[in-house]
C-alpha positions in Angstrom: -85.6 -61.9 -162.6 -82.3 -60.2 -161.2 -81.0 -63.6 -160.3 -81.7 -64.8 -164.0 -80.0 -61.5 -165.4 -76.8 -62.1 -163.4 -76.7 -65.8 -164.2 -76.9 -64.8 -168.0 -74.5 -62.2 -167.5 -72.1 -64.6 -165.9 -72.1 -62.5 -162.6 -72.2 -65.5 -160.4 -71.1 -63.6 -157.1 -74.2 -61.1 -157.6 -76.3 -64.1 -158.0 -75.0 -65.7 -154.8 -75.8 -62.2 -153.1 -79.1 -62.3 -153.9 -80.0 -65.6 -153.3 -78.7 -65.1 -149.9 -80.8 -62.0 -149.3 -83.9 -63.9 -150.6 -82.9 -67.0 -148.1 -82.9 -64.3 -145.3 -86.0 -62.3 -145.9 -89.5 -63.3 -146.1 -89.3 -64.1 -149.6 -89.8 -67.7 -150.7 -87.2 -68.7 -153.4 -89.2 -71.0 -155.7 -88.0 -73.8 -158.3 -86.9 -71.2 -160.9 -85.1 -69.1 -158.9 -83.1 -71.9 -157.4 -82.4 -73.1 -160.9 -81.3 -69.7 -161.9 -79.2 -69.1 -158.9 -77.2 -72.7 -159.3 -77.0 -71.9 -163.1 -74.9 -68.9 -162.1 -72.0 -71.5 -161.0 -70.1 -72.8 -164.2 -69.9 -76.2 -162.4 -72.2 -76.3 -159.2 -70.9 -78.8 -156.7 -72.1 -80.6 -153.4 -71.7 -77.4 -151.4 -73.6 -75.2 -153.9 -76.6 -77.6 -153.8 -76.4 -78.1 -150.1 -76.8 -74.4 -149.5 -79.9 -74.3 -151.9 -81.6 -77.2 -150.2 -80.8 -75.7 -146.6 -82.6 -72.5 -147.8 -85.8 -74.7 -148.9 -85.6 -76.4 -145.7 -85.7 -73.3 -143.7 -88.8 -72.4 -145.7 -90.4 -75.7 -145.7 -90.3 -76.0 -149.5 -90.1 -79.5 -149.8 -91.0 -79.6 -153.5 -88.0 -77.3 -154.4 -85.7 -79.2 -152.1 -86.6 -82.6 -153.6 -86.4 -81.1 -157.2 -82.7 -79.9 -156.4 -81.8 -83.2 -154.8 -83.0 -84.8 -158.0 -80.9 -82.4 -160.2 -78.0 -83.4 -158.2 -78.2 -86.9 -159.5 -79.0 -86.1 -162.7 -76.1 -83.9 -162.8 -74.0 -86.7 -161.2 -73.3 -84.7 -158.5 -72.5 -86.3 -155.1 -75.1 -86.4 -152.4 -73.9 -86.3 -149.1 -75.0 -86.4 -145.4 -76.0 -82.7 -145.3 -77.9 -83.1 -148.9 -80.3 -86.2 -147.5 -80.8 -84.6 -144.2 -82.0 -81.1 -145.1 -83.9 -82.7 -147.6 -85.5 -85.1 -145.3 -86.0 -82.1 -142.9 -87.6 -79.8 -145.5 -90.1 -82.9 -146.2 -91.2 -83.4 -142.6 -91.7 -79.4 -142.2 -93.6 -79.2 -145.1 -95.8 -81.9 -143.7 -94.6 -84.6 -146.1 -93.9 -87.3 -143.6 -94.1 -90.4 -146.1 -91.6 -88.7 -148.5 -89.5 -88.0 -145.6 -89.3 -91.5 -144.4 -89.0 -92.8 -148.1 -85.6 -90.4 -148.7 -84.5 -91.5 -145.1 -84.7 -95.1 -146.2 -82.9 -94.4 -149.5 -80.3 -92.6 -147.3 -79.7 -95.9 -145.0 -79.6 -97.9 -148.8 -77.1 -95.7 -150.1 -75.1 -96.2 -146.9 -74.5 -92.7 -146.6 -73.4 -91.5 -142.9 -76.4 -90.3 -141.1 -76.7 -87.5 -138.4 -79.0 -85.9 -135.8 -80.9 -84.1 -138.3 -81.8 -87.0 -140.3 -82.8 -89.3 -137.3 -84.7 -86.1 -135.8 -86.7 -85.4 -138.9 -87.5 -89.1 -139.5 -88.6 -89.4 -135.8 -90.8 -86.5 -136.5 -92.4 -88.0 -139.4 -93.1 -91.1 -137.6 -94.9 -89.0 -135.0 -97.0 -87.2 -137.6 -97.8 -90.5 -139.2 -98.4 -92.2 -136.1 -96.3 -94.9 -137.3 -94.9 -96.4 -133.7 -93.5 -99.3 -134.9 -91.4 -97.6 -137.5 -90.4 -95.3 -134.5 -89.1 -98.1 -132.4 -87.4 -99.6 -135.6 -85.9 -95.9 -136.1 -84.5 -96.3 -132.5 -82.8 -99.4 -133.2 -81.3 -98.2 -136.1 -80.1 -95.3 -134.4 -78.6 -97.5 -131.5 -76.2 -99.1 -134.1 -75.1 -95.7 -135.4 -72.6 -93.0 -134.4 -75.5 -90.7 -133.5 -76.5 -90.3 -130.0 -79.9 -90.3 -128.7 -81.1 -87.1 -127.7 -84.3 -85.8 -125.6 -86.0 -84.4 -128.6 -85.8 -87.7 -130.6 -86.8 -89.7 -127.6 -89.8 -87.5 -126.7 -90.9 -87.8 -130.3 -90.7 -91.6 -130.1 -92.5 -91.5 -126.9 -95.4 -89.4 -128.3 -95.4 -91.7 -131.3 -96.3 -94.6 -129.2 -98.7 -93.0 -127.2 -100.8 -91.7 -129.9 -100.6 -95.4 -131.2 -102.3 -96.3 -127.9 -98.9 -98.1 -126.9 -98.7 -96.3 -123.8 -96.7 -99.2 -122.0 -94.1 -98.9 -124.8 -94.4 -95.3 -124.4 -93.7 -95.7 -120.3 -90.7 -98.2 -121.3 -89.0 -95.4 -123.7 -89.6 -92.9 -120.7 -88.0 -95.1 -118.2 -84.7 -95.7 -120.6 -84.1 -92.3 -120.7 -82.7 -92.4 -117.1 -80.3 -95.6 -118.2 -79.0 -93.4 -121.4 -78.3 -90.5 -118.6 -80.7 -88.1 -119.8 -82.8 -86.2 -117.5 -86.4 -86.1 -118.6 -87.3 -82.6 -119.4 -90.9 -80.9 -119.6 -91.6 -82.1 -123.3 -90.7 -85.7 -122.3 -92.8 -85.5 -119.0 -95.9 -84.1 -120.6 -95.5 -86.5 -123.7 -95.6 -89.5 -121.7 -98.3 -88.2 -119.4 -100.4 -87.2 -122.2 -99.8 -90.8 -123.5 -101.3 -92.3 -120.2 -104.2 -89.7 -120.2 -105.1 -90.7 -123.7 -105.3 -94.3 -122.8 -107.2 -93.7 -119.4 -104.2 -94.2 -117.4 -104.9 -91.8 -114.9 -103.2 -93.5 -111.9 -99.9 -93.7 -113.8 -100.4 -90.1 -115.1 -100.7 -88.8 -111.7 -97.9 -90.7 -110.4 -95.7 -89.1 -113.4 -97.3 -85.5 -112.8 -96.0 -85.9 -109.1 -92.6 -86.9 -110.1 -92.5 -83.8 -112.4 -93.6 -81.6 -109.7 -90.9 -83.0 -107.4 -88.1 -82.3 -110.5 -89.6 -78.9 -110.5 -90.7 -78.7 -114.0 -94.3 -77.5 -115.1 -97.1 -79.5 -116.3 -99.3 -78.7 -118.9 -103.3 -78.7 -117.6 -104.9 -81.8 -118.3 -108.0 -83.9 -117.3 -106.5 -86.0 -114.8 -105.3 -83.0 -112.8 -109.0 -82.6 -111.9 -109.4 -85.8 -110.2 -108.5 -86.6 -106.5 -106.4 -89.9 -105.7 -109.7 -91.7 -104.5 -111.3 -91.0 -108.1 -108.4 -92.7 -110.0 -109.3 -96.0 -111.2 
């Protein structure tokens, strides 16, 4: 109500202040709140919309984020890398992995330059959806972009392959980390070990667990740890 009153009174600076307070506190702004805040500007631009969508992304308010993204197109406000990436991330955080991937595809088709946030959110969406083929395709697309592969995206890809019972592909991706000069961290090790364990590849899981211990990294407790070398098939 306060934001709407500021908007009607032309007090755009006060509306921006109240909007910022809501974004920082536990209150989760809804579509009406965002519309009122944006209306406080006489001519909202890309930066204005991006700030609002970013606030949605932090709260995992994917519906409001997509609404604002649509309003941008309706008002003929240019959508840039930040517009797409934060909208994709909002969908991923909100559990709407299919929407996140569709929006990422639109971003690619629009030839808008992608960034690490967009790729990371899209890969996370692949993991949640168990889409290992899409995850591998995403890595291929990423290799032709200006965005460098990081350990978070790589671990998500490994996990996706593991969940899809593609443990050999998970191991292959894990092996590529060294070629890309990335040192596997705890998450990467646990991810590939989990992939082997889920597919009953206990011997390989044990080998990776030993390599992890040699790297002074901590492994999560799992069933293969209770087997001895003679028990491994």
